[in-house]
C-alpha positions in Angstrom: 0.0 0.0 0.0 1.3 3.4 -0.9 1.4 5.6 2.2 2.6 8.8 0.5 0.7 11.9 1.4 0.4 15.1 -0.5 1.0 18.3 1.4 0.6 21.8 0.1 4.0 23.5 -0.6 4.5 27.2 -0.8 6.4 28.3 -3.9 10.1 28.9 -3.4 10.2 31.8 -5.9 9.3 35.2 -4.6 7.3 37.7 -6.7 9.4 39.8 -9.0 10.9 42.9 -7.4 10.9 41.5 -3.9 13.9 39.8 -2.5 14.5 38.8 1.1 17.2 40.3 3.3 19.1 37.1 3.2 18.9 37.0 -0.6 20.2 40.5 -0.9 23.0 39.9 1.6 24.1 36.6 0.1 24.2 38.2 -3.4 26.4 41.1 -2.1 28.7 38.6 -0.3 29.0 36.5 -3.5 29.8 39.5 -5.6 32.4 40.7 -3.1 34.0 37.3 -3.1 34.2 37.2 -6.9 35.7 40.7 -7.0 38.2 39.8 -4.3 39.2 36.6 -6.1 39.7 38.3 -9.5 41.7 41.1 -7.8 44.0 38.6 -6.1 44.5 36.9 -9.5 45.6 40.1 -11.1 48.2 40.8 -8.4 49.9 37.4 -9.0 53.2 37.4 -10.7 53.6 35.3 -13.9 55.9 32.9 -12.0 53.3 32.3 -9.3 50.6 31.7 -11.9 52.8 29.1 -13.7 53.5 27.4 -10.3 49.8 27.4 -9.5 49.1 25.9 -12.9 51.7 23.1 -12.3 50.2 22.4 -8.8 46.7 22.1 -10.2 47.9 19.8 -13.0 49.8 17.6 -10.5 46.7 17.5 -8.2 44.5 16.5 -11.1 47.0 13.7 -12.1 47.1 12.5 -8.5 43.3 12.5 -8.3 43.0 10.5 -11.5 45.6 8.0 -10.2 43.8 7.6 -7.0 40.5 7.1 -8.8 42.0 4.5 -11.0 43.5 2.6 -8.0 40.1 2.6 -6.2 38.3 1.5 -9.3 40.6 -1.3 -10.1 40.7 -2.5 -6.4 36.9 -2.7 -6.4 36.9 -4.8 -9.6 39.2 -7.4 -8.1 
């Protein structure tokens, strides 16, 4: 027997033009974080950018190796 019940749910979308205080605050914080991040990227030297790229590539390689190890160990 299906015991699921239907309950009325209020819409998650607010009417156009009205945003909550939390929504406005979170939007401002998000925009500030994006601005801060792009500003810190602009201040980096070319050497540090190259080093960061190498570190990201190494991390991706290690992640792929670990994934492969886990996948093969589960198959055996």
